[in-house]
ROSE-271270 format. One line per field, with one value per residue: residue number from 1; chain; y, z, x of N, C-alpha, C, O in turn. Coordinates in steps of 0.1 Angstrom, whole numbers, plus 2048, in hexadecimal, padded with zeros to 3 digits. Example, Ala and Ser with C-alpha at 12.3 -4.5 7.8 and 13.67 -1.06 7.14 Angstrom:
num c(1 2)
chaine c(A A)
n.v c(7C7 7EA)
n.w c(84E 847)
n.u c(884 880)
ca.v c(7D3 7F5)
ca.w c(84E 847)
ca.u c(87B 889)
c.v c(7DF 800)
c.w c(84E 84F)
c.u c(884 881)
o.v c(7DF 80B)
o.w c(855 850)
o.u c(88E 886)
% end
This chain:
num c(1 2 3 4 5 6 7 8 9 10 11 12 13 14 15 16 17 18 19 20 21 22 23 24 25 26 27 28 29 30 31 32 33 34 35 36 37 38 39 40 41 42 43 44 45 46 47 48 49 50 51 52 53 54 55 56 57 58 59 60 61)
chaine c(A A A A A A A A A A A A A A A A A A A A A A A A A A A A A A A A A A A A A A A A A A A A A A A A A A A A A A A A A A A A A)
n.v c(D09 D0A D1B D2E D33 D58 D5E D7B D7E D72 D78 D80 D76 D72 D77 D6F D54 D57 D48 D2C D24 D09 CF9 CE4 CE9 CFB D08 D18 D22 D12 D0E D14 D09 CED CDA CC2 CB4 CB4 CA4 C89 C82 C7F C68 C55 C34 C36 C49 C52 C40 C4E C61 C5A C46 C3F C59 C56 C60 C75 C7D C8E C9F)
n.w c(1F4 20F 222 23E 248 247 249 247 23C 222 213 1F4 1E7 1D7 1EC 1F5 1DE 1B9 1A2 193 175 157 13A 143 160 17E 192 1BE 1D5 1F3 202 220 216 208 21B 221 20A 20B 220 21B 205 211 220 211 208 1EB 1EA 1FA 1FC 1EB 1FF 214 21F 226 23E 25C 25D 271 27B 261 265)
n.u c(8DD 8D1 8BB 8AD 88B 887 89D 8B4 8D0 8DC 8F3 8FC 8E5 8C3 8A6 883 890 884 86D 875 870 868 85F 84B 850 847 85E 85C 860 855 834 81E 804 811 811 809 80D 829 829 81C 82F 84A 842 83E 844 857 860 86E 883 898 89E 8AC 89B 877 85F 852 834 82C 83F 849 834)
ca.v c(D0F D0A D28 D2B D3F D64 D66 D89 D7F D6B D7A D86 D6B D78 D6F D63 D51 D5D D40 D27 D1F D03 CFA CE1 CEC D07 D06 D1F D21 D0A D15 D0B D00 CE4 CD2 CB5 CAD CAE C97 C82 C7F C79 C5E C4C C2C C38 C5A C50 C39 C5A C6E C57 C3F C47 C5B C55 C6C C7D C85 C97 CAD)
ca.w c(200 219 229 24A 245 251 24A 23A 23A 219 20B 1E7 1E3 1D6 1F4 1F1 1D0 1AE 19F 186 165 14D 131 14E 16C 184 1A6 1C0 1E2 1FA 20B 229 20F 200 224 220 1FF 210 22C 212 1FC 21E 226 204 204 1E2 1E7 209 1F0 1E8 206 21C 228 22A 24C 264 258 27C 279 25B 266)
ca.u c(8E1 8C4 8B6 8A3 884 887 8AD 8BB 8DA 8DE 900 8F5 8D3 8BA 89F 881 894 87E 866 880 867 86F 854 84A 84F 84D 867 854 85B 84A 82B 814 7FC 815 819 800 814 832 82A 816 83B 84F 83E 83D 855 85A 86C 875 894 89F 89E 8AD 88E 86D 863 845 828 82C 84E 84A 82D)
c.v c(D0D D15 D28 D36 D4C D67 D70 D86 D73 D6C D85 D80 D74 D6D D74 D60 D4F D4A D3C D21 D16 D02 CF0 CDC CF9 D07 D12 D18 D1A D14 D0F D03 CEF CDB CC5 CB3 CAA C9F C8A C7A C7B C6D C51 C44 C2F C44 C55 C49 C40 C65 C66 C4C C47 C4C C5C C61 C77 C85 C8F C9D CB3)
c.w c(206 224 231 247 250 24F 242 233 231 210 1FD 1DC 1E2 1E2 1F8 1E3 1C5 1AB 193 180 15B 145 13A 15B 172 191 1AB 1CE 1E7 202 213 21E 206 20D 223 217 201 21A 222 206 208 225 21A 203 1F7 1E0 1EF 203 1F3 1F1 215 227 22A 23C 24D 261 268 281 270 25C 271)
c.u c(8D4 8C6 8B0 89C 889 892 8AB 8C7 8E0 8E9 8F6 8E7 8CF 8AD 890 888 885 878 874 871 86E 85F 84C 84A 84D 854 862 85D 852 841 821 807 802 81A 813 809 821 832 826 826 848 84D 839 84B 85C 867 872 885 89C 8A4 8A6 8A4 884 86B 853 83B 82A 836 84C 83D 834)
o.v c(D0E D17 D1F D41 D4C D73 D70 D89 D6B D64 D8D D83 D7E D61 D7E D69 D48 D40 D44 D1A D1A D09 CF4 CD2 D03 D05 D1A D0C D1B D1F D05 CF8 CE7 CD5 CBC CAC CA0 C95 C80 C6F C72 C67 C47 C48 C2B C47 C54 C4D C3F C6F C6C C49 C53 C48 C60 C6C C83 C90 C9A CA1 CBE)
o.w c(1FE 22D 22F 243 25C 250 238 227 235 207 1FD 1D1 1E7 1E0 1FF 1DB 1C8 1B2 18D 187 156 149 138 160 16B 19B 1A3 1D1 1E2 206 20F 220 201 20C 225 21D 1FC 21B 222 202 205 22D 21B 1FF 1F6 1D9 1ED 206 1FB 1ED 21F 233 22E 245 245 266 266 287 275 251 275)
o.u c(8CB 8CE 8A7 8A2 88C 895 8A3 8C9 8E8 8EB 8EC 8E2 8D3 8AC 891 887 87C 87D 87B 869 879 855 841 846 851 84D 861 860 846 844 81A 802 7FA 825 81B 811 826 839 82D 825 84F 855 833 856 867 871 87E 890 8A5 8AB 8A5 8A7 886 872 84B 83E 828 836 84C 83A 831)
% end
């Protein structure tokens, strides 16, 4: 489920979500410091093959 930032009507869902931890991975809510990595990811042809195609860098920003 995608929830827009700032929403409070998320029913019984806890927001922001708690961290999800495994031995090798920690999933957390995205933060402003992640922006450069997201732009690089969505600009990559390899990643784009799995999400509908690479996006132009300007669109990703």
